[in-house]
N, C-alpha and C positions, 0 to 999 in steps of 0.2 A: 080600488080606493088606498091602499099601500101606494101604486106607482103616484097617484095623483098627490098624495101625502108629499113626497122624498121629490116630485117636480115643482111643487111652491117651496119648497126648500132651494131650489136652484138645483136642482140633479137634474141629467139631461140622461135617457132612455134608451140604450138602441138594444135592440129584440135579437136572439140568434136563435132562428128555429131548427128543433134538434135535426131536422129531415137534411137542413145546409150544413150541422156540424157535422154530420157523419157523410153526406157526400164529398164536401170542403174542407175541411177540417181546417189546411194551411192558411186557403184563403181566407176563411172567415177572422182567423189569428190576425191575421194582415190586414183583413177591415177593421178589426176592431184598436188594434195599432196604430193604425192611421187616426180613425177616430180619434182618442186619446192623446194621440199629438195634434192635432187640428184644436180639442178644446183646452189643451195647456198652453201654446199657440196664445190663441183669442183671451184666453183671461191673462197672462202676461201683458199682451197690446193694452187689454182693458185697465191694468192697473199701472199700467204704464205712465198712458193716457194722465186717468185720475189723479196722479203722483206730480206730473209734469205742469199738471192744470192748477195743483196749490202750491208749483214751486219747489219742490220737493223728487233729489234724484238719489237711486240707489243701485248700488254696482256692486257685482259680488262677484268672486274670481274665487275660486275651488285648488288653486294650483299657485304654489308658491311663485312670486315673481317679484321684478322689483317696482316700485306706484311710479305710475305717471297721468296724469290727466290733463285737460286743456280744459276752462270757463272762459265762456264768450256769451256774446249774445248772437248764437247762431241759428239761424233755420236751417229747418233738416228736412231731406228730400228721405223719401225709403222705398225701397224696392222689394216684395217678398220672394218668396222662394227657394228652395233648398238650401240656397246659401242666404240668408236677409241682406242687400246691401244697400248701406245708406252713406250721406254727404251731410257734415254741418260745415253749413258756408258762412263767412258772415256778410257778405253781399248775394242776394239774386243773381241767381245765371238763369236766360234761356235753355232749355232742351236737356234739363236738367236727368228726367226719366232715360231720353237715348243715353246718356251720358254713364247713368247706371247700368246700363245692358250691354253697355262697351267694356264696364269693370267685371261686370257678370262672366262675361264672356273671357276676359285674361284668367280668372279666378279657375272658370270648367279647363280651360287648357294646362293650366300647372298642377290641377288635379290628377291629367293625363300621365306628365309626367314624373308626379312626385307622390302621388296619393290623396286619400283625404283632408279636405278642409278641417283642423281637428277643435275651431272653436264656435260658438254657437253663430255668430252674425260679423260681417266683416265693415269696416265704415271708414269714410276717410275726411281729416278734420282738418279745415283750413287755419293754417299760420298764415299771417301778412307778412309780407315777402322779406320786408327788411329785417323784423324781428328773428326770421329764419335765419337769414346773413349772417347774424349777430350771432345764433346760437351753433354756426358753421354747419349749418346742413340742410337740402332741398327736401329732404322726406327721408322719415324716421319710422319706421315699421314696428310697432309692437305686438304684442299678443290680440288679436282680433280688432285694430286700427294703426291707422298710420296717420304721423303729421304730414301734412303735403302744403310747399308754401304757394302761395295765391295764383302765381302763374298755370298752374298747371290747370286750375278751374276756368280759367279762360280760352283754353283752346277748346273749341266746338266738336261736338260729335263726329261730324264729318271728317275732322283731323285727327282724329284718334291714335290713330295709328303712330303720331311722331312720339308719342307718348309711352307706346308698348312696350320698345328697350326698357328704358327708365322706371317705369311702374311695374315690368317684369320681375325687374330686380330687386326693387324693395317688393312685393308680393311674395316673391321666394322666401322671403326671411320667414314668411307664418312656419314652413320646413325646415329652413335654418337661419338660425337656432331654434327658434321658436317653439319647433318638435323634437327635434333633436339638438339637443345639448354638446357641445364639444369638450371632450375630457380636457381639465386643464393638465393631467398626466402628460409631460413632455409639448412637443408641438406641435405644428398641423395645423390647428384650429381656422386659420383663413384658407387653407387650401378647401377644407369641406363649406364653412360658414358662406365666404364673400366669393370663390370662384363657383360655386356653386348657386348662387343666387344669380349671378349675372350669368352660369351657364343658361339658368330659367329664364333670365330676361333674352336669350338669344332666342329660345327652342321658342318662346311666344314671339318673337319680329321670323323667322321663320316660319310657322305655324299662323299666322294671322296676317302678316305680310309680304309673303313669301321667300323666295331661294334667294332671290337676287339683293336686296335689301339685307339679309343673313351675311353673306357671302361680303356684303358690303361693311358690315357691323365687325365682322371678323379682322378684316382687313385694315380698315382706317377707321372703324367705329361707326354708332349709329346717329344722324343727322335726326334732331337740328343738335345735339348736345354729346358729338361724338369725341366720348371722353374717354372710352377703354377700347382697345384692340391692341394686335400685333404690333401697330405699326408704335403704338405707345409704349408697349414693353421692349421695345428695342429702342429708342431714343432713352429709358433708364439703362439699359445694357450701354448703350454710349456713355452715360453720364457715369457707369462703374458703380454699378445699381443690381444689384442682382442674389436671390436666393435661392435655395433649395424647396422648392415647394414642399416636401416632406417636414422640413426644420424652421418654417418660420417664425422667426421671433416676434411680437406684438409693439411692430413701428410702424411711422408713417408708409417708411420704403416699402416693407414687407408688406400691408396692404395693397399697395398701388400694385407691388408685382403676383400677389394673391389673386387680384383683379384683373391684369393684362393677361399673365399668362394662364394662371391658374382656368379660368374657364374657357380658353382654347385649348388642355388638355383634357379635362372633361367631354368636352364634345370630340377631341380625337378616341377619346375612350368610349364613347355611343358608339359610333362609325364602326370602330374595331369588333364592338360585343355585337351590333344590332342593335337599333333605335329603341326597337320594340321589347326583346330582351333587357336591356339597358333600363326604358321604365319599368319593367315590370322588379327589377333588381332594389329601385330606388323606390318603389312604393313597398315593398316588402320591408325595406331599412327601418321608411319611416313608422311601418308597423309594427315592427319587433320589438325599436326602441322608442317608440312613441315616451316621450317627458323624460326621457334616460340621457345619461353620458355615455358616449362613446369615442375611443380613441382611434385615429386615424388608421392605425395597423386592424384593429377588427372592424371596422367598417372596411377596409381591403379585403380581409379574410372573407366575408361575407362576397364581397365582389364576388372575387374567385372562387366561388362556393358555389353559388347562382346561376355563374355563367361557364361553369363546368371547363374551366380554361385555366391554366398555369402564366396567369399573369404578371409573377415576376421579374419580369424582362422589362415591362413598361412602367412599372414600379420605379425599378434601377434606373431607367432612363431619363424618368419625368418628372421623379420625384423626389430621386437623390443624386442627381445633379444639376449642374446649375445652366444655364445658357441654353441654347437651341443648335441643332445640326445645320452647319454653313456646307452649302453644296455650289458646285461648279458642274453647268449641262455642257454638252458637248454631242451635234449631231452630226449626222452622214444624209447628205442628201443626195436621191438619184433621179431625176426627171421631175424636179420641182416638189418631190414627196421626199419625208423623211423614213429611213427606212432603218436607223439604226439611231438609237440614245443612249449616249451615257451620261454616269452621274458620279462625282467626285465629290465624299465628305472631307470635309479639314480634319475631324476628328474621328477616330473609331464609332461606329454608332451600332446597335442592333437593325437589320435589316428588315425587322419586323414594324418599327416605329415608322419607317416612310412609306411602306408599301400603299395604303390607302390615299394619299396626297397624289403618287404619282401617276395612279392608275386615272386618277381625273384631272393631270395635269393637260394641258392645251398650248401648242407651239403655234405664234401667228405669224406672217408676214409678209408681202403680195403676193410671194409665192408657193408660202408652205400650210396649208392648210389643217386645219386639228386633228391631228395623229389619231388613229381605231384604240380601242380601250385593250385591246388584246394584242397589241403590239408589243412584242418581247423589249423589256427595259434591261440594260447591260450596265451595271454597277465596277465600281473598284473603290477600296477602303483605303485609307491611311492609318 
């Protein structure tokens, strides 16, 4: 009778038998928590549908942030899942369900790199292209949603890979800085926020699109919008613009250095430490400092501790100095094969800074085949 009274008042009863509790307590706890979460989500969806039918929209944010919202005659497409994903579009488009599948895939790739996504859901909100242009952005990532210009929604899911680099960068801001905030004491903020976001874009391309597109990304930029790359960094240096990554001022020029050089430096560090170990370190950082401020020096201290290595040489070379090494290559041939390779640096550098690139270098001509990975390398420094 008591159960019937409760159910009449809207309760849902789930029984846990004593024998099940005795034999598998943790399994029963997990089952109950899952049922509670399902009931909570179901109630929230019913409440949201009822509110929207009345034209009432309620937003709640339990963390201090800056206020931003979009209002318009949006049509909504939702995808349920561990991270619920939605799009708010001004014009209906075909295959939005498949589009959201690709968005969810990209978020899962970034979770492997940076740790769990910290917000209850994720949404893309369409902004007319002309309005976005006047506001000075193609996309802007906030906590839990992103403004995206209309052109991105015109890309069919079959060509979604064209968006992976750009979306990868923007979505990575869910971790940098929306999960870890950069301390305003001193400089270096761009090195973490923008450079790590661009590194997230690179890793997304390498994981989803493959190694060859990722190499093109690093060298010349990722098509169809090749904005950031080593090539663009050298253009900045050629124009007399350069800063130390560990001391970047808040300016447009420093912003571009953080983008174009910074993501390559984080990628080199990842290769130096090892991809999987670097992933574990970044996931630990976002867990330990979630919704806190952290300085670049503290950030680096945790990287050294978790890697078990003294990486001061790397920091000094890439965060405290401007520019990049300039090399002159000389080689000796015998019988159409390279038997010795000489590397001359225009300025003194730590040899550890270039060990990885040299080991993956290839020499090609009509008579020279790619040289073996184990070939001894000779160097001289000036």
